[in-house]
C-alpha positions in Angstrom: 303.9 91.5 18.6 302.8 88.0 17.8 299.2 88.5 18.8 298.9 91.8 17.0 300.6 90.5 13.9 298.2 87.5 14.0 295.1 89.6 14.1 296.3 92.1 11.5 297.2 89.2 9.2 293.7 87.8 9.5 292.0 91.2 8.8 294.3 91.8 5.8 293.6 88.3 4.4 289.8 88.8 4.6 290.0 92.2 2.9 292.3 91.0 0.2 290.1 87.9 -0.4 286.9 90.0 -0.7 288.5 92.4 -3.1 290.0 89.7 -5.3 286.9 87.7 -5.3 285.0 90.5 -7.0 287.6 90.9 -9.7 288.8 87.4 -10.5 287.0 85.0 -12.8 285.2 82.4 -10.7 287.1 79.4 -12.1 290.5 81.0 -11.5 289.5 82.1 -8.0 288.3 78.6 -7.1 291.5 77.0 -8.4 293.7 79.4 -6.5 291.6 78.9 -3.3 291.9 75.2 -3.6 295.7 75.3 -4.0 296.0 77.7 -1.1 293.9 75.5 1.1 296.2 72.6 0.5 299.3 74.7 1.4 297.5 76.2 4.5 296.5 72.8 5.8 300.1 71.6 5.4 301.5 74.6 7.1 299.0 74.4 10.0 300.4 71.0 10.9 304.1 72.0 10.6 305.9 71.8 13.9 308.3 74.7 13.1 305.5 77.3 12.6 304.1 79.4 15.4 300.8 80.2 13.7 299.1 80.1 10.3 296.3 82.5 9.2 294.1 81.4 6.3 290.3 82.1 6.4 289.6 78.6 5.1 291.1 76.8 8.1 288.3 75.9 10.6 290.7 76.9 13.5 291.2 80.4 12.0 289.3 83.1 13.9 288.0 84.5 10.6 286.6 81.2 9.5 283.0 81.8 10.5 282.8 85.2 8.8 284.7 84.0 5.8 282.6 80.9 5.3 279.4 83.0 5.1 280.8 86.0 3.1 283.4 84.6 0.6 282.0 82.8 -2.4 283.8 80.0 -4.3 286.7 79.7 -1.9 288.8 81.6 0.6 291.4 83.1 -1.7 295.1 82.5 -2.5 296.8 84.3 0.4 298.3 82.7 3.5 300.1 84.4 6.4 302.3 82.5 8.9 305.0 83.0 11.4 308.0 80.8 12.1 309.0 79.7 15.6 311.5 82.6 15.6 308.7 85.1 15.1 309.5 86.0 11.5 306.4 86.8 9.5 305.7 85.5 6.0 303.0 85.9 3.3 302.3 83.6 0.4 300.2 84.0 -2.7 299.5 80.5 -4.0 298.9 80.1 -7.8 296.5 77.4 -8.9 299.2 75.2 -10.3 302.0 75.3 -7.7 300.6 74.0 -4.4 302.8 70.9 -4.1 305.9 72.5 -5.6 305.4 75.3 -3.1 305.1 72.8 -0.2 308.4 71.2 -1.3 310.1 74.6 -1.5 308.9 75.6 2.0 310.0 72.2 3.4 313.4 72.6 1.8 313.8 76.2 3.2 312.7 75.1 6.7 315.2 72.2 6.6 318.0 74.5 5.8 317.2 77.1 8.5 318.6 76.6 12.0 
């Protein structure tokens, strides 16, 4: 299940990012992408996560395609799985990257 969920998450993130990129104003898209990149980089280094999918991470399998096809950022959506296998999706707004990181850290600290 983990590998399949990982690949489906990547495909869905790329499709969603491409669709939203066409509809969102460039400035808002860029701000959301920048905030999501901060959160994704934080999550990628977190020891309690099994994997993180964000097309803007160089380690992501979709990075090469995303870096040539997505303009002005990689979008606001992140997928990840905890060590226990539970899947999570985030949509990061342009103004809440650090607050979201604090909330994630608090939630992970409370979980067993």
